[in-house]
C-alpha positions as CSV (number, residue, x, y, z in Angstrom):
1,M,-5.4,-29.8,-68.2
2,Q,-1.6,-31.4,-68.5
3,S,-3.5,-34.9,-68.4
4,V,-5.3,-34.0,-71.7
5,P,-3.7,-35.1,-74.5
6,R,-1.9,-32.6,-76.8
7,W,-4.3,-32.4,-80.0
8,P,-7.7,-32.5,-77.7
9,R,-6.1,-29.8,-75.5
10,W,-4.8,-27.6,-78.1
11,L,-7.8,-27.6,-80.6
12,G,-10.0,-27.3,-77.4
13,L,-8.4,-23.9,-76.5
14,L,-8.1,-23.0,-80.2
15,G,-12.1,-23.3,-80.1
16,L,-12.2,-20.3,-77.6
17,V,-10.6,-18.2,-79.9
18,P,-13.5,-17.0,-81.9
19,Q,-15.7,-16.3,-78.9
20,I,-12.3,-14.3,-77.2
21,A,-12.4,-12.2,-80.4
22,C,-16.0,-11.7,-80.1
23,T,-15.7,-10.5,-76.5
24,L,-12.8,-8.1,-77.2
25,I,-14.5,-6.6,-80.1
26,A,-17.8,-6.0,-78.1
27,F,-15.9,-4.2,-75.4
28,L,-13.1,-2.6,-77.0
29,A,-14.2,-1.6,-80.7
30,P,-16.3,1.0,-81.8
31,A,-19.9,0.7,-80.4
32,A,-21.0,-0.1,-84.0
33,W,-19.3,-3.0,-83.6
34,R,-21.0,-4.5,-80.7
35,T,-24.2,-5.8,-82.4
36,P,-22.2,-7.7,-85.3
37,A,-20.0,-9.0,-82.5
38,Q,-22.9,-10.2,-80.3
39,D,-24.5,-11.8,-83.5
40,C,-21.6,-13.9,-84.2
41,A,-20.9,-14.8,-80.7
42,V,-24.4,-16.2,-80.2
43,I,-24.2,-18.1,-83.6
44,Y,-20.9,-19.6,-82.3
45,A,-22.3,-20.5,-78.9
46,A,-25.2,-22.1,-80.6
47,L,-23.0,-24.2,-83.0
48,I,-20.6,-25.3,-80.0
49,F,-23.4,-26.3,-77.9
50,T,-25.1,-28.4,-80.6
51,F,-21.6,-29.8,-81.3
52,L,-21.3,-30.8,-77.5
53,G,-24.6,-32.7,-77.8
54,G,-23.3,-34.8,-80.7
55,T,-20.5,-35.5,-78.7
56,W,-22.8,-36.9,-75.7
57,W,-24.6,-38.8,-78.6
58,G,-21.5,-40.5,-79.7
59,I,-20.5,-41.3,-76.2
60,A,-23.9,-42.8,-75.5
61,A,-23.8,-44.7,-78.9
62,A,-20.3,-46.2,-77.9
63,A,-21.3,-47.2,-74.5
64,P,-22.5,-51.0,-73.9
65,A,-25.0,-49.8,-71.4
66,A,-26.6,-48.0,-74.5
67,E,-27.8,-51.7,-75.5
68,R,-29.6,-52.2,-72.3
69,R,-33.0,-51.2,-72.5
70,G,-33.3,-47.8,-70.7
71,G,-29.5,-47.7,-69.7
72,L,-28.6,-44.7,-71.0
73,A,-32.0,-43.2,-72.2
74,W,-31.3,-39.9,-70.0
75,A,-28.2,-39.4,-72.2
76,W,-29.7,-39.8,-75.7
77,I,-32.3,-37.2,-74.5
78,A,-29.5,-35.0,-73.1
79,A,-27.8,-35.3,-76.4
80,I,-30.5,-33.5,-78.5
81,V,-31.2,-31.0,-75.8
82,P,-28.5,-28.3,-77.1
83,S,-29.9,-28.6,-80.3
84,L,-33.2,-27.9,-79.6
85,I,-32.2,-24.9,-77.1
86,A,-30.3,-23.4,-79.6
87,A,-32.8,-23.7,-82.7
88,G,-35.4,-22.7,-80.6
89,G,-33.3,-19.8,-79.3
90,L,-32.2,-18.6,-82.7
91,V,-35.6,-18.9,-84.0
92,A,-37.2,-16.8,-81.2
93,H,-34.4,-14.1,-82.0
94,A,-35.1,-14.1,-85.7
95,F,-38.7,-13.2,-84.9
96,D,-37.8,-10.6,-82.3
97,W,-39.3,-12.6,-79.6
98,L,-35.9,-12.9,-77.5
99,P,-33.2,-10.3,-77.4
100,I,-29.8,-10.8,-78.2
101,E,-28.8,-10.2,-74.9
102,A,-31.6,-13.0,-73.4
103,L,-30.2,-15.5,-75.8
104,L,-26.3,-15.0,-75.1
105,V,-27.5,-15.5,-71.4
106,M,-29.6,-18.6,-72.3
107,L,-26.6,-20.2,-74.1
108,G,-23.8,-18.9,-71.7
109,A,-25.7,-20.5,-68.9
110,S,-26.6,-23.6,-71.1
111,L,-22.7,-24.2,-71.5
112,L,-21.9,-23.9,-67.9
113,M,-24.8,-26.5,-66.9
114,A,-23.6,-28.7,-69.6
115,L,-20.8,-29.8,-67.5
116,G,-23.4,-31.6,-65.2
117,V,-23.9,-34.0,-68.4
118,D,-20.3,-34.1,-68.9
119,A,-19.5,-35.2,-65.3
120,R,-22.5,-37.8,-65.4
121,L,-21.0,-39.4,-68.6
122,A,-17.3,-39.2,-67.0
123,A,-17.5,-42.9,-66.3
124,L,-17.9,-43.7,-70.3
125,T,-15.0,-41.2,-71.6
126,P,-11.0,-41.0,-71.2
127,R,-10.1,-40.2,-67.7
128,W,-8.9,-36.7,-69.1
129,W,-12.3,-35.8,-70.4
130,L,-13.4,-33.6,-67.5
131,H,-10.0,-32.0,-67.4
132,L,-10.7,-30.8,-71.1
133,R,-14.5,-30.2,-70.7
134,A,-14.4,-28.0,-67.4
135,P,-12.3,-25.2,-68.8
136,L,-13.6,-25.1,-72.1
137,S,-17.2,-25.0,-71.0
138,I,-16.5,-22.5,-68.4
139,G,-14.4,-20.4,-70.7
140,L,-16.8,-20.3,-73.4
141,G,-19.9,-20.2,-71.0
142,G,-18.3,-17.3,-69.3
143,L,-17.3,-15.5,-72.4
144,T,-20.7,-15.6,-73.7
145,L,-22.3,-14.4,-70.6
146,A,-19.9,-11.6,-70.7
147,I,-21.0,-10.4,-74.3
148,A,-24.4,-10.3,-73.1
149,F,-23.5,-7.4,-70.8
150,A,-21.3,-5.7,-73.4
């Protein structure tokens, strides 16, 4: 992570703090706090996952290949998938069709799999991009999965 410029590195790491707090609360606080911690964790994971899709959209929009017919079609599609997964999961949970634990697993796994899109877009990003994205995706995905099993 040393190759990552200071601001993206520190702000990215700071972005893990809410999920770290939710994880600590879910595992260490009184049992009555577990459900609110899981609720907050699922909302935060969904927000960050959709934010990640927005970054992919921006990368695709800035790439010269996006101008060519079909050059980055896969990236445009990948960019909207996080919002669709997050919204669908939140709606399914709101209607009690999907337990919170399953939604946390779905979002945690999705955050981990997002590294594949980041890797595929790496040629269009700064050289340090994956050095930032890997620990953040692994960190947030892992924390989200851990909270599912609290």
